[in-house]
C-alpha positions in Angstrom: 10.9 15.9 29.1 8.5 18.1 27.2 11.0 18.8 24.5 11.8 15.1 24.0 8.1 14.3 23.8 7.5 17.1 21.3 10.5 15.9 19.2 9.2 12.4 19.2 5.7 13.3 18.0 7.1 15.8 15.4 9.0 12.9 13.9 6.5 10.1 14.4 3.5 11.7 12.7 5.2 12.8 9.5 6.5 9.2 9.0 3.1 7.7 9.9 1.3 10.2 7.5 3.7 9.7 4.6 3.6 5.9 5.0 -0.2 6.0 5.2 -0.7 8.1 2.1 1.9 6.1 0.0 0.2 2.8 1.0 -3.3 4.2 0.4 -2.3 5.3 -3.2 -0.9 1.8 -3.9 -4.0 0.1 -2.4 -6.5 2.1 -4.5 -4.9 1.1 -7.7 -6.7 -1.9 -9.2 -4.6 -5.1 -8.9 -4.7 -8.8 -7.9 -5.2 -8.1 -4.2 -8.2 -5.8 -4.8 -9.7 -8.3 -7.2 -9.3 -11.1 -4.6 -10.9 -8.8 -1.9 -13.9 -8.0 -4.2 -14.5 -11.7 -4.9 -14.3 -12.7 -1.2 -16.6 -9.8 -0.1 -19.2 -10.5 -2.7 -19.3 -14.3 -2.1 -19.4 -14.1 1.7 -22.9 -13.9 3.1 -22.0 -13.3 6.7 -19.7 -10.5 7.8 -18.4 -10.0 4.3 -17.7 -6.4 5.2 -14.7 -7.7 7.3 -13.0 -9.4 4.4 -10.9 -6.3 3.9 -9.6 -6.7 7.5 -8.7 -10.4 7.1 -7.0 -9.9 3.7 -4.9 -7.1 5.0 -3.9 -9.1 8.1 -2.3 -11.7 5.7 -0.8 -8.9 3.6 0.6 -7.2 6.7 2.2 -10.4 8.1 4.0 -10.9 4.8 5.2 -7.3 4.8 6.4 -7.6 8.3 8.7 -10.4 7.2 10.0 -8.3 4.3 10.7 -5.4 6.6 12.7 -7.7 8.9 14.7 -9.0 6.0 15.4 -5.4 4.9 16.5 -4.4 8.3 18.9 -7.4 8.6 20.9 -5.9 5.8 20.2 -2.3 6.5 23.6 -1.5 8.1 25.5 -2.8 5.0 23.4 -0.7 2.7 24.1 2.5 4.7 27.9 2.0 4.4 27.7 2.0 0.6 26.8 5.5 -0.7 26.5 4.2 -4.3 23.9 1.6 -3.2 22.0 4.3 -1.3 21.9 6.6 -4.3 20.8 3.7 -6.6 18.0 2.8 -4.2 16.9 6.4 -3.9 17.0 7.1 -7.6 15.3 3.8 -8.6 12.7 4.2 -5.9 11.9 7.8 -7.0 11.7 6.7 -10.6 9.4 3.8 -9.9 7.2 5.9 -7.6 6.9 8.7 -10.2 6.2 6.2 -12.9 3.5 4.7 -10.8 1.9 8.0 -10.0 2.0 9.2 -13.6 0.5 5.9 -14.7 -2.4 6.4 -12.3 -3.1 9.9 -13.7 -2.7 8.7 -17.3 -5.1 5.8 -16.8 -7.7 7.9 -15.2 -7.8 10.5 -18.0 -7.6 7.9 -20.8 -10.4 5.9 -19.2 -8.3 2.8 -18.6 -9.3 2.5 -14.9 -12.2 0.2 -14.4 -14.9 1.2 -11.9 -17.2 -1.8 -12.5 -16.4 -3.2 -9.1 -18.4 -0.3 -7.6 -21.5 -2.1 -9.0 -20.3 -5.6 -8.2 -22.5 -5.8 -5.1 -25.5 -6.1 -7.4 -24.2 -9.4 -8.7 -24.0 -11.8 -5.7 -23.4 -14.7 -8.0 -20.3 -13.2 -9.7 -17.4 -15.6 -9.8 -18.6 -17.6 -6.8 -16.2 -20.5 -7.3 -13.1 -18.8 -8.6 -11.5 -18.5 -5.2 -12.3 -22.1 -4.3 -10.6 -23.3 -7.4 -7.5 -21.5 -6.4 -7.6 -22.9 -2.9 -7.6 -19.4 -1.4 -10.8 -19.6 0.7 -8.9 -18.5 3.8 -8.7 -14.6 3.4 -5.6 -14.3 5.7 -3.7 -17.0 3.7 -5.1 -15.6 0.5 -4.1 -12.0 1.3 -0.5 -13.1 1.8 -0.3 -15.5 -1.2 -1.9 -13.1 -3.6 0.4 -10.3 -2.5 3.4 -12.5 -2.9 2.3 -13.4 -6.5 2.3 -9.8 -7.6 5.7 -8.8 -9.1 5.1 -5.1 -8.6 4.8 -5.7 -4.8 8.4 -7.1 -4.7 9.7 -4.2 -6.9 8.0 -1.7 -4.6 9.7 -3.0 -1.4 13.1 -3.4 -3.1 13.0 0.2 -4.3 10.4 2.5 -2.8 10.1 0.8 0.6 13.9 0.6 1.0 14.3 4.3 -0.1 11.7 5.4 2.4 13.4 3.5 5.3 16.8 5.0 4.3 15.4 8.5 4.1 14.0 8.4 7.7 16.8 6.2 9.1 14.3 3.5 10.2 16.1 0.7 11.9 16.2 -1.5 15.0 17.6 1.3 17.1 14.6 3.6 16.3 11.7 1.3 17.0 9.1 4.1 17.5 9.9 5.2 13.9 9.8 1.6 12.7 6.4 1.3 14.3 5.2 4.5 12.7 6.3 3.3 9.3 4.8 -0.2 9.6 1.5 0.9 11.3 1.0 3.8 8.9 1.6 1.6 5.9 -0.8 -1.1 7.0 -3.4 1.5 8.1 -3.3 2.9 4.6 -4.0 -0.5 3.1 -6.7 -1.3 5.7 -8.5 2.0 5.2 -9.1 1.3 1.5 -9.7 -2.4 1.6 -12.1 -2.2 4.6 -14.1 0.5 2.7 -14.2 -1.6 -0.4 -15.3 -4.8 1.4 -18.0 -2.9 3.4 -19.4 -1.2 0.3 -19.5 -4.4 -1.7 -21.1 -6.4 1.1 -23.8 -4.0 2.0 -24.5 -3.1 -1.6 -24.5 0.7 -1.1 -23.8 2.9 -4.1 -22.7 6.0 -2.2 -19.2 5.8 -3.5 -19.5 7.0 -7.1 -17.0 6.3 -9.9 -16.4 10.0 -10.3 -15.3 10.3 -6.6 -13.1 7.2 -7.0 -11.4 8.6 -10.0 -10.9 12.0 -8.4 -9.3 10.4 -5.3 -7.0 8.4 -7.6 -5.9 11.5 -9.5 -5.1 13.3 -6.3 -3.1 10.4 -5.0 -1.2 10.3 -8.3 -0.2 13.9 -7.9 0.8 13.3 -4.3 3.0 10.3 -5.1 4.8 12.1 -7.9 5.6 15.0 -5.6 6.7 12.5 -2.9 9.0 10.8 -5.4 10.7 14.1 -6.3 11.1 14.9 -2.6 12.6 11.5 -1.9 15.1 11.6 -4.7 16.2 15.2 -3.9 16.5 14.6 -0.1 18.6 11.4 -0.6 20.8 13.2 -3.1 21.5 16.1 -0.7 22.3 13.8 2.2 24.8 11.7 0.3 
């Protein structure tokens, strides 16, 4: 019993940790969902610090549906070694490209940090969300995520490759839970921090710290892409 428990945790935590870090890297990169969260947090007078939670709930519900769709065709993918190799190679390339892009943008000054001072501008874009009909943050979190082409590409390549690498499926629900919970916790950690900082107007999170964390995440995600591609290549 002890060995089974030890084996479970030794597998659970690596999947949770990798999923968390990969999701955190993607969440920290500026994009439509981050912009939407900033607007909602700034314009909300009461409990705006919780906007990150509500936005990620909508985002997570959408991702739950995508994972189910992937799992419905998971067995067919596993039977085709060529498809597995294509997914692994494409996922690794996309991931490495994304990580390299983060590092390049940090060192060329193309990463905007103006949102760190957005809390000093309570009137900024107060009606933009209303014009788009996205006042409900749960609905908005799902709709904005769905409208991002990169989000679809990520799940079709990197997400699929991750699930293949760790054999995540219906028969291994603890690993499936580790993957899903880790991924959503990574998103939630960043978006809750952003909405809290913006709502309370605290300037403790400097632009230098933000860019430093982004650079570290870029290095991590490139290393993970290489590991993913090599591991899948050896297995098949």
